[in-house]
N, CA, C, O and CB atoms as a CASP TS submission, in Angstrom:
PFRMAT TS
TARGET T0000
AUTHOR 0000-0000-0000
METHOD Language model
MODEL 1
PARENT N/A
ATOM      1  N   MET     1      17.441  -7.039 -18.505  1.00  0.00           N
ATOM      2  CA  MET     1      16.455  -6.495 -19.414  1.00  0.00           C
ATOM      3  C   MET     1      16.674  -4.996 -19.521  1.00  0.00           C
ATOM      4  O   MET     1      16.903  -4.323 -18.516  1.00  0.00           O
ATOM      5  CB  MET     1      15.016  -6.819 -18.943  1.00  0.00           C
ATOM      6  N   SER     2      16.607  -4.486 -20.709  1.00  0.00           N
ATOM      7  CA  SER     2      16.817  -3.067 -20.955  1.00  0.00           C
ATOM      8  C   SER     2      15.642  -2.234 -20.450  1.00  0.00           C
ATOM      9  O   SER     2      14.493  -2.673 -20.494  1.00  0.00           O
ATOM     10  CB  SER     2      17.034  -2.818 -22.441  1.00  0.00           C
ATOM     11  N   ARG     3      15.940  -1.032 -19.973  1.00  0.00           N
ATOM     12  CA  ARG     3      14.894  -0.101 -19.555  1.00  0.00           C
ATOM     13  C   ARG     3      14.105   0.378 -20.764  1.00  0.00           C
ATOM     14  O   ARG     3      13.002   0.903 -20.609  1.00  0.00           O
ATOM     15  CB  ARG     3      15.499   1.098 -18.799  1.00  0.00           C
ATOM     16  N   GLU     4      14.647   0.206 -21.959  1.00  0.00           N
ATOM     17  CA  GLU     4      13.998   0.663 -23.184  1.00  0.00           C
ATOM     18  C   GLU     4      13.132  -0.425 -23.810  1.00  0.00           C
ATOM     19  O   GLU     4      12.531  -0.196 -24.859  1.00  0.00           O
ATOM     20  CB  GLU     4      15.040   1.129 -24.182  1.00  0.00           C
ATOM     21  N   ASP     5      13.056  -1.582 -23.203  1.00  0.00           N
ATOM     22  CA  ASP     5      12.399  -2.728 -23.808  1.00  0.00           C
ATOM     23  C   ASP     5      10.879  -2.649 -23.666  1.00  0.00           C
ATOM     24  O   ASP     5      10.255  -3.536 -23.084  1.00  0.00           O
ATOM     25  CB  ASP     5      12.915  -4.013 -23.183  1.00  0.00           C
ATOM     26  N   VAL     6      10.292  -1.582 -24.199  1.00  0.00           N
ATOM     27  CA  VAL     6       8.846  -1.397 -24.168  1.00  0.00           C
ATOM     28  C   VAL     6       8.423  -0.908 -25.544  1.00  0.00           C
ATOM     29  O   VAL     6       8.968   0.073 -26.051  1.00  0.00           O
ATOM     30  CB  VAL     6       8.410  -0.390 -23.040  1.00  0.00           C
ATOM     31  N   THR     7       7.461  -1.581 -26.146  1.00  0.00           N
ATOM     32  CA  THR     7       7.003  -1.221 -27.484  1.00  0.00           C
ATOM     33  C   THR     7       5.712  -0.423 -27.401  1.00  0.00           C
ATOM     34  O   THR     7       4.741  -0.891 -26.807  1.00  0.00           O
ATOM     35  CB  THR     7       6.802  -2.476 -28.347  1.00  0.00           C
ATOM     36  N   PRO     8       5.680   0.785 -27.991  1.00  0.00           N
ATOM     37  CA  PRO     8       4.429   1.548 -28.014  1.00  0.00           C
ATOM     38  C   PRO     8       3.302   0.727 -28.643  1.00  0.00           C
ATOM     39  O   PRO     8       3.509   0.007 -29.619  1.00  0.00           O
ATOM     40  CB  PRO     8       4.619   2.867 -28.788  1.00  0.00           C
ATOM     41  N   GLY     9       2.108   0.850 -28.064  1.00  0.00           N
ATOM     42  CA  GLY     9       0.948   0.100 -28.526  1.00  0.00           C
ATOM     43  C   GLY     9       0.692  -1.167 -27.733  1.00  0.00           C
ATOM     44  O   GLY     9      -0.380  -1.761 -27.848  1.00  0.00           O
ATOM     45  N   ARG    10       1.653  -1.588 -26.932  1.00  0.00           N
ATOM     46  CA  ARG    10       1.517  -2.806 -26.136  1.00  0.00           C
ATOM     47  C   ARG    10       1.349  -2.465 -24.663  1.00  0.00           C
ATOM     48  O   ARG    10       1.689  -1.368 -24.221  1.00  0.00           O
ATOM     49  CB  ARG    10       2.733  -3.721 -26.335  1.00  0.00           C
ATOM     50  N   PHE    11       0.824  -3.419 -23.916  1.00  0.00           N
ATOM     51  CA  PHE    11       0.702  -3.245 -22.476  1.00  0.00           C
ATOM     52  C   PHE    11       2.041  -3.546 -21.821  1.00  0.00           C
ATOM     53  O   PHE    11       2.785  -4.414 -22.275  1.00  0.00           O
ATOM     54  CB  PHE    11      -0.409  -4.153 -21.898  1.00  0.00           C
ATOM     55  N   ALA    12       2.339  -2.822 -20.752  1.00  0.00           N
ATOM     56  CA  ALA    12       3.584  -3.024 -20.014  1.00  0.00           C
ATOM     57  C   ALA    12       3.322  -2.768 -18.537  1.00  0.00           C
ATOM     58  O   ALA    12       2.366  -2.091 -18.160  1.00  0.00           O
ATOM     59  CB  ALA    12       4.716  -2.094 -20.548  1.00  0.00           C
ATOM     60  N   ARG    13       4.201  -3.330 -17.715  1.00  0.00           N
ATOM     61  CA  ARG    13       4.143  -3.111 -16.273  1.00  0.00           C
ATOM     62  C   ARG    13       5.427  -2.401 -15.853  1.00  0.00           C
ATOM     63  O   ARG    13       6.501  -2.649 -16.403  1.00  0.00           O
ATOM     64  CB  ARG    13       3.957  -4.462 -15.493  1.00  0.00           C
ATOM     65  N   PHE    14       5.295  -1.524 -14.879  1.00  0.00           N
ATOM     66  CA  PHE    14       6.423  -0.765 -14.376  1.00  0.00           C
ATOM     67  C   PHE    14       6.452  -0.887 -12.860  1.00  0.00           C
ATOM     68  O   PHE    14       5.424  -1.136 -12.230  1.00  0.00           O
ATOM     69  CB  PHE    14       6.341   0.720 -14.817  1.00  0.00           C
ATOM     70  N   VAL    15       7.643  -0.710 -12.272  1.00  0.00           N
ATOM     71  CA  VAL    15       7.797  -0.769 -10.823  1.00  0.00           C
ATOM     72  C   VAL    15       8.737   0.351 -10.383  1.00  0.00           C
ATOM     73  O   VAL    15       9.693   0.694 -11.080  1.00  0.00           O
ATOM     74  CB  VAL    15       8.335  -2.162 -10.370  1.00  0.00           C
ATOM     75  N   LYS    16       8.442   0.910  -9.209  1.00  0.00           N
ATOM     76  CA  LYS    16       9.370   1.829  -8.545  1.00  0.00           C
ATOM     77  C   LYS    16       9.327   1.516  -7.059  1.00  0.00           C
ATOM     78  O   LYS    16       8.340   0.974  -6.562  1.00  0.00           O
ATOM     79  CB  LYS    16       9.003   3.340  -8.824  1.00  0.00           C
ATOM     80  N   TRP    17      10.392   1.853  -6.352  1.00  0.00           N
ATOM     81  CA  TRP    17      10.485   1.578  -4.924  1.00  0.00           C
ATOM     82  C   TRP    17      10.210   2.852  -4.153  1.00  0.00           C
ATOM     83  O   TRP    17      10.784   3.904  -4.434  1.00  0.00           O
ATOM     84  CB  TRP    17      11.871   1.003  -4.554  1.00  0.00           C
ATOM     85  N   VAL    18       9.311   2.741  -3.163  1.00  0.00           N
ATOM     86  CA  VAL    18       8.842   3.883  -2.383  1.00  0.00           C
ATOM     87  C   VAL    18       9.249   3.680  -0.925  1.00  0.00           C
ATOM     88  O   VAL    18       9.008   2.611  -0.363  1.00  0.00           O
ATOM     89  CB  VAL    18       7.293   4.058  -2.514  1.00  0.00           C
ATOM     90  N   PRO    19       9.867   4.696  -0.300  1.00  0.00           N
ATOM     91  CA  PRO    19      10.235   4.543   1.117  1.00  0.00           C
ATOM     92  C   PRO    19       9.003   4.594   2.020  1.00  0.00           C
ATOM     93  O   PRO    19       8.102   5.407   1.815  1.00  0.00           O
ATOM     94  CB  PRO    19      11.232   5.638   1.534  1.00  0.00           C
ATOM     95  N   ARG    20       8.981   3.730   3.000  1.00  0.00           N
ATOM     96  CA  ARG    20       7.918   3.679   4.012  1.00  0.00           C
ATOM     97  C   ARG    20       8.577   3.746   5.390  1.00  0.00           C
ATOM     98  O   ARG    20       9.800   3.654   5.504  1.00  0.00           O
ATOM     99  CB  ARG    20       7.039   2.371   3.864  1.00  0.00           C
ATOM    100  N   ALA    21       7.779   3.903   6.413  1.00  0.00           N
ATOM    101  CA  ALA    21       8.309   3.999   7.778  1.00  0.00           C
ATOM    102  C   ALA    21       9.109   2.756   8.173  1.00  0.00           C
ATOM    103  O   ALA    21      10.077   2.853   8.926  1.00  0.00           O
ATOM    104  CB  ALA    21       7.166   4.212   8.768  1.00  0.00           C
ATOM    105  N   ASP    22       8.705   1.591   7.664  1.00  0.00           N
ATOM    106  CA  ASP    22       9.360   0.339   8.045  1.00  0.00           C
ATOM    107  C   ASP    22      10.238  -0.244   6.942  1.00  0.00           C
ATOM    108  O   ASP    22      10.590  -1.422   7.000  1.00  0.00           O
ATOM    109  CB  ASP    22       8.324  -0.673   8.439  1.00  0.00           C
ATOM    110  N   GLY    23      10.596   0.548   5.948  1.00  0.00           N
ATOM    111  CA  GLY    23      11.463   0.057   4.879  1.00  0.00           C
ATOM    112  C   GLY    23      11.003   0.549   3.520  1.00  0.00           C
ATOM    113  O   GLY    23      10.430   1.631   3.396  1.00  0.00           O
ATOM    114  N   TRP    24      11.259  -0.248   2.518  1.00  0.00           N
ATOM    115  CA  TRP    24      10.909   0.098   1.137  1.00  0.00           C
ATOM    116  C   TRP    24       9.802  -0.816   0.642  1.00  0.00           C
ATOM    117  O   TRP    24       9.717  -1.978   1.039  1.00  0.00           O
ATOM    118  CB  TRP    24      12.144  -0.001   0.211  1.00  0.00           C
ATOM    119  N   GLU    25       8.956  -0.281  -0.227  1.00  0.00           N
ATOM    120  CA  GLU    25       7.826  -1.044  -0.754  1.00  0.00           C
ATOM    121  C   GLU    25       7.706  -0.786  -2.260  1.00  0.00           C
ATOM    122  O   GLU    25       7.851   0.354  -2.702  1.00  0.00           O
ATOM    123  CB  GLU    25       6.500  -0.664  -0.016  1.00  0.00           C
ATOM    124  N   PRO    26       7.441  -1.835  -3.052  1.00  0.00           N
ATOM    125  CA  PRO    26       7.281  -1.611  -4.492  1.00  0.00           C
ATOM    126  C   PRO    26       5.923  -0.995  -4.813  1.00  0.00           C
ATOM    127  O   PRO    26       4.921  -1.291  -4.162  1.00  0.00           O
ATOM    128  CB  PRO    26       7.450  -2.926  -5.257  1.00  0.00           C
ATOM    129  N   GLU    27       5.910  -0.143  -5.813  1.00  0.00           N
ATOM    130  CA  GLU    27       4.663   0.408  -6.352  1.00  0.00           C
ATOM    131  C   GLU    27       4.614   0.008  -7.817  1.00  0.00           C
ATOM    132  O   GLU    27       5.585   0.203  -8.548  1.00  0.00           O
ATOM    133  CB  GLU    27       4.577   1.988  -6.172  1.00  0.00           C
ATOM    134  N   TYR    28       3.495  -0.549  -8.250  1.00  0.00           N
ATOM    135  CA  TYR    28       3.369  -1.062  -9.607  1.00  0.00           C
ATOM    136  C   TYR    28       2.413  -0.206 -10.427  1.00  0.00           C
ATOM    137  O   TYR    28       1.492   0.412  -9.893  1.00  0.00           O
ATOM    138  CB  TYR    28       2.893  -2.512  -9.586  1.00  0.00           C
ATOM    139  N   LEU    29       2.649  -0.184 -11.729  1.00  0.00           N
ATOM    140  CA  LEU    29       1.793   0.538 -12.662  1.00  0.00           C
ATOM    141  C   LEU    29       1.680  -0.319 -13.917  1.00  0.00           C
ATOM    142  O   LEU    29       2.683  -0.828 -14.416  1.00  0.00           O
ATOM    143  CB  LEU    29       2.362   1.975 -12.990  1.00  0.00           C
ATOM    144  N   ARG    30       0.461  -0.479 -14.428  1.00  0.00           N
ATOM    145  CA  ARG    30       0.249  -1.255 -15.651  1.00  0.00           C
ATOM    146  C   ARG    30      -0.613  -0.436 -16.589  1.00  0.00           C
ATOM    147  O   ARG    30      -1.625   0.136 -16.182  1.00  0.00           O
ATOM    148  CB  ARG    30      -0.413  -2.637 -15.348  1.00  0.00           C
ATOM    149  N   GLY    31      -0.207  -0.384 -17.847  1.00  0.00           N
ATOM    150  CA  GLY    31      -0.994   0.351 -18.824  1.00  0.00           C
ATOM    151  C   GLY    31      -0.488   0.119 -20.231  1.00  0.00           C
ATOM    152  O   GLY    31       0.476  -0.614 -20.451  1.00  0.00           O
ATOM    153  N   ARG    32      -1.155   0.759 -21.183  1.00  0.00           N
ATOM    154  CA  ARG    32      -0.766   0.637 -22.590  1.00  0.00           C
ATOM    155  C   ARG    32       0.185   1.776 -22.923  1.00  0.00           C
ATOM    156  O   ARG    32      -0.131   2.945 -22.706  1.00  0.00           O
ATOM    157  CB  ARG    32      -2.016   0.657 -23.535  1.00  0.00           C
ATOM    158  N   VAL    33       1.342   1.428 -23.446  1.00  0.00           N
ATOM    159  CA  VAL    33       2.350   2.424 -23.799  1.00  0.00           C
ATOM    160  C   VAL    33       1.910   3.138 -25.072  1.00  0.00           C
ATOM    161  O   VAL    33       1.706   2.513 -26.113  1.00  0.00           O
ATOM    162  CB  VAL    33       3.753   1.765 -23.986  1.00  0.00           C
ATOM    163  N   LEU    34       1.769   4.451 -24.971  1.00  0.00           N
ATOM    164  CA  LEU    34       1.379   5.257 -26.123  1.00  0.00           C
ATOM    165  C   LEU    34       2.600   5.721 -26.906  1.00  0.00           C
ATOM    166  O   LEU    34       2.588   5.745 -28.137  1.00  0.00           O
ATOM    167  CB  LEU    34       0.553   6.461 -25.676  1.00  0.00           C
ATOM    168  N   ALA    35       3.653   6.088 -26.184  1.00  0.00           N
ATOM    169  CA  ALA    35       4.878   6.589 -26.817  1.00  0.00           C
ATOM    170  C   ALA    35       6.004   6.544 -25.796  1.00  0.00           C
ATOM    171  O   ALA    35       5.775   6.313 -24.609  1.00  0.00           O
ATOM    172  CB  ALA    35       4.684   8.043 -27.367  1.00  0.00           C
ATOM    173  N   LYS    36       7.220   6.766 -26.272  1.00  0.00           N
ATOM    174  CA  LYS    36       8.351   6.880 -25.358  1.00  0.00           C
ATOM    175  C   LYS    36       9.285   7.971 -25.867  1.00  0.00           C
ATOM    176  O   LYS    36       9.400   8.206 -27.070  1.00  0.00           O
ATOM    177  CB  LYS    36       9.103   5.523 -25.220  1.00  0.00           C
ATOM    178  N   THR    37       9.947   8.626 -24.925  1.00  0.00           N
ATOM    179  CA  THR    37      10.925   9.656 -25.240  1.00  0.00           C
ATOM    180  C   THR    37      12.228   9.249 -24.570  1.00  0.00           C
ATOM    181  O   THR    37      12.323   8.163 -23.998  1.00  0.00           O
ATOM    182  CB  THR    37      10.448  11.083 -24.767  1.00  0.00           C
ATOM    183  N   ASP    38      13.225  10.110 -24.638  1.00  0.00           N
ATOM    184  CA  ASP    38      14.490   9.792 -23.981  1.00  0.00           C
ATOM    185  C   ASP    38      14.339   9.676 -22.467  1.00  0.00           C
ATOM    186  O   ASP    38      15.044   8.891 -21.833  1.00  0.00           O
ATOM    187  CB  ASP    38      15.528  10.847 -24.312  1.00  0.00           C
ATOM    188  N   GLY    39      13.420  10.453 -21.880  1.00  0.00           N
ATOM    189  CA  GLY    39      13.317  10.482 -20.432  1.00  0.00           C
ATOM    190  C   GLY    39      12.077   9.884 -19.815  1.00  0.00           C
ATOM    191  O   GLY    39      11.984   9.788 -18.591  1.00  0.00           O
ATOM    192  N   GLU    40      11.103   9.470 -20.646  1.00  0.00           N
ATOM    193  CA  GLU    40       9.865   8.951 -20.067  1.00  0.00           C
ATOM    194  C   GLU    40       9.093   8.077 -21.044  1.00  0.00           C
ATOM    195  O   GLU    40       9.298   8.111 -22.257  1.00  0.00           O
ATOM    196  CB  GLU    40       8.989  10.095 -19.608  1.00  0.00           C
ATOM    197  N   TRP    41       8.194   7.293 -20.456  1.00  0.00           N
ATOM    198  CA  TRP    41       7.200   6.561 -21.228  1.00  0.00           C
ATOM    199  C   TRP    41       5.884   7.297 -21.033  1.00  0.00           C
ATOM    200  O   TRP    41       5.613   7.801 -19.943  1.00  0.00           O
ATOM    201  CB  TRP    41       7.099   5.043 -20.785  1.00  0.00           C
ATOM    202  N   ILE    42       5.073   7.365 -22.064  1.00  0.00           N
ATOM    203  CA  ILE    42       3.736   7.935 -21.960  1.00  0.00           C
ATOM    204  C   ILE    42       2.784   6.753 -21.992  1.00  0.00           C
ATOM    205  O   ILE    42       2.712   6.033 -22.988  1.00  0.00           O
ATOM    206  CB  ILE    42       3.431   8.980 -23.121  1.00  0.00           C
ATOM    207  N   VAL    43       2.050   6.554 -20.897  1.00  0.00           N
ATOM    208  CA  VAL    43       1.271   5.344 -20.680  1.00  0.00           C
ATOM    209  C   VAL    43      -0.185   5.707 -20.397  1.00  0.00           C
ATOM    210  O   VAL    43      -0.464   6.642 -19.647  1.00  0.00           O
ATOM    211  CB  VAL    43       1.861   4.515 -19.517  1.00  0.00           C
ATOM    212  N   GLU    44      -1.110   4.961 -21.002  1.00  0.00           N
ATOM    213  CA  GLU    44      -2.531   5.124 -20.716  1.00  0.00           C
ATOM    214  C   GLU    44      -2.922   4.125 -19.636  1.00  0.00           C
ATOM    215  O   GLU    44      -2.777   2.916 -19.811  1.00  0.00           O
ATOM    216  CB  GLU    44      -3.396   4.926 -22.002  1.00  0.00           C
ATOM    217  N   VAL    45      -3.421   4.646 -18.515  1.00  0.00           N
ATOM    218  CA  VAL    45      -3.842   3.819 -17.387  1.00  0.00           C
ATOM    219  C   VAL    45      -5.295   4.157 -17.080  1.00  0.00           C
ATOM    220  O   VAL    45      -5.606   5.272 -16.662  1.00  0.00           O
ATOM    221  CB  VAL    45      -2.925   4.047 -16.130  1.00  0.00           C
ATOM    222  N   LEU    46      -6.184   3.188 -17.290  1.00  0.00           N
ATOM    223  CA  LEU    46      -7.616   3.378 -17.034  1.00  0.00           C
ATOM    224  C   LEU    46      -8.151   4.633 -17.721  1.00  0.00           C
ATOM    225  O   LEU    46      -8.914   5.398 -17.130  1.00  0.00           O
ATOM    226  CB  LEU    46      -7.878   3.459 -15.529  1.00  0.00           C
ATOM    227  N   GLY    47      -7.746   4.835 -18.966  1.00  0.00           N
ATOM    228  CA  GLY    47      -8.227   5.956 -19.760  1.00  0.00           C
ATOM    229  C   GLY    47      -7.533   7.280 -19.497  1.00  0.00           C
ATOM    230  O   GLY    47      -7.859   8.284 -20.129  1.00  0.00           O
ATOM    231  N   GLU    48      -6.583   7.296 -18.578  1.00  0.00           N
ATOM    232  CA  GLU    48      -5.863   8.526 -18.234  1.00  0.00           C
ATOM    233  C   GLU    48      -4.407   8.424 -18.684  1.00  0.00           C
ATOM    234  O   GLU    48      -3.763   7.396 -18.474  1.00  0.00           O
ATOM    235  CB  GLU    48      -5.940   8.799 -16.709  1.00  0.00           C
ATOM    236  N   GLU    49      -3.890   9.476 -19.296  1.00  0.00           N
ATOM    237  CA  GLU    49      -2.503   9.489 -19.753  1.00  0.00           C
ATOM    238  C   GLU    49      -1.583   9.847 -18.595  1.00  0.00           C
ATOM    239  O   GLU    49      -1.801  10.835 -17.894  1.00  0.00           O
ATOM    240  CB  GLU    49      -2.317  10.483 -20.921  1.00  0.00           C
ATOM    241  N   LYS    50      -0.547   9.026 -18.404  1.00  0.00           N
ATOM    242  CA  LYS    50       0.430   9.269 -17.340  1.00  0.00           C
ATOM    243  C   LYS    50       1.822   9.332 -17.943  1.00  0.00           C
ATOM    244  O   LYS    50       2.122   8.639 -18.916  1.00  0.00           O
ATOM    245  CB  LYS    50       0.356   8.166 -16.248  1.00  0.00           C
ATOM    246  N   ARG    51       2.660  10.160 -17.363  1.00  0.00           N
ATOM    247  CA  ARG    51       4.067  10.269 -17.743  1.00  0.00           C
ATOM    248  C   ARG    51       4.874   9.459 -16.737  1.00  0.00           C
ATOM    249  O   ARG    51       4.845   9.746 -15.540  1.00  0.00           O
ATOM    250  CB  ARG    51       4.545  11.773 -17.787  1.00  0.00           C
ATOM    251  N   VAL    52       5.588   8.457 -17.211  1.00  0.00           N
ATOM    252  CA  VAL    52       6.350   7.552 -16.356  1.00  0.00           C
ATOM    253  C   VAL    52       7.830   7.838 -16.589  1.00  0.00           C
ATOM    254  O   VAL    52       8.369   7.520 -17.648  1.00  0.00           O
ATOM    255  CB  VAL    52       6.003   6.043 -16.652  1.00  0.00           C
ATOM    256  N   GLU    53       8.484   8.439 -15.597  1.00  0.00           N
ATOM    257  CA  GLU    53       9.882   8.830 -15.731  1.00  0.00           C
ATOM    258  C   GLU    53      10.803   7.610 -15.708  1.00  0.00           C
ATOM    259  O   GLU    53      10.721   6.778 -14.805  1.00  0.00           O
ATOM    260  CB  GLU    53      10.269   9.802 -14.616  1.00  0.00           C
ATOM    261  N   LYS    54      11.670   7.513 -16.699  1.00  0.00           N
ATOM    262  CA  LYS    54      12.589   6.379 -16.785  1.00  0.00           C
ATOM    263  C   LYS    54      13.616   6.382 -15.661  1.00  0.00           C
ATOM    264  O   LYS    54      14.121   5.324 -15.287  1.00  0.00           O
ATOM    265  CB  LYS    54      13.298   6.386 -18.122  1.00  0.00           C
ATOM    266  N   ALA    55      13.934   7.560 -15.113  1.00  0.00           N
ATOM    267  CA  ALA    55      14.898   7.643 -14.016  1.00  0.00           C
ATOM    268  C   ALA    55      14.318   7.115 -12.704  1.00  0.00           C
ATOM    269  O   ALA    55      15.064   6.792 -11.780  1.00  0.00           O
ATOM    270  CB  ALA    55      15.358   9.085 -13.833  1.00  0.00           C
ATOM    271  N   VAL    56      12.985   7.026 -12.619  1.00  0.00           N
ATOM    272  CA  VAL    56      12.314   6.613 -11.381  1.00  0.00           C
ATOM    273  C   VAL    56      11.738   5.203 -11.490  1.00  0.00           C
ATOM    274  O   VAL    56      11.836   4.421 -10.545  1.00  0.00           O
ATOM    275  CB  VAL    56      11.200   7.600 -11.032  1.00  0.00           C
ATOM    276  N   TRP    57      11.144   4.877 -12.624  1.00  0.00           N
ATOM    277  CA  TRP    57      10.459   3.604 -12.839  1.00  0.00           C
ATOM    278  C   TRP    57      11.316   2.663 -13.685  1.00  0.00           C
ATOM    279  O   TRP    57      12.147   3.113 -14.474  1.00  0.00           O
ATOM    280  CB  TRP    57       9.096   3.835 -13.514  1.00  0.00           C
ATOM    281  N   SER    58      11.113   1.371 -13.521  1.00  0.00           N
ATOM    282  CA  SER    58      11.746   0.338 -14.347  1.00  0.00           C
ATOM    283  C   SER    58      10.667  -0.543 -14.956  1.00  0.00           C
ATOM    284  O   SER    58       9.575  -0.679 -14.405  1.00  0.00           O
ATOM    285  CB  SER    58      12.746  -0.516 -13.513  1.00  0.00           C
ATOM    286  N   VAL    59      10.985  -1.139 -16.099  1.00  0.00           N
ATOM    287  CA  VAL    59      10.077  -2.109 -16.705  1.00  0.00           C
ATOM    288  C   VAL    59      10.073  -3.343 -15.816  1.00  0.00           C
ATOM    289  O   VAL    59      11.131  -3.825 -15.412  1.00  0.00           O
ATOM    290  CB  VAL    59      10.501  -2.464 -18.180  1.00  0.00           C
ATOM    291  N   TYR    60       8.890  -3.852 -15.512  1.00  0.00           N
ATOM    292  CA  TYR    60       8.733  -5.009 -14.630  1.00  0.00           C
ATOM    293  C   TYR    60       8.179  -6.164 -15.439  1.00  0.00           C
ATOM    294  O   TYR    60       7.138  -6.033 -16.084  1.00  0.00           O
ATOM    295  CB  TYR    60       7.803  -4.682 -13.423  1.00  0.00           C
ATOM    296  N   ARG    61       8.862  -7.288 -15.409  1.00  0.00           N
ATOM    297  CA  ARG    61       8.417  -8.476 -16.152  1.00  0.00           C
ATOM    298  C   ARG    61       8.068  -9.586 -15.206  1.00  0.00           C
ATOM    299  O   ARG    61       7.673 -10.667 -15.642  1.00  0.00           O
ATOM    300  CB  ARG    61       9.487  -8.948 -17.133  1.00  0.00           C
TER
END
């Protein structure tokens, strides 16, 4: 699946891996995509706008 496969106006889920003391753990984010640029998605999460970096996060299906 392409990292670009997110349509503005629709809900999407994202995942990134975070290091922990005992290994790696996924962190998830779900929100409505407002826009996308070359380097990030702009996502509304619980009424707050967040910048989701494409180099750090992946689209999660």
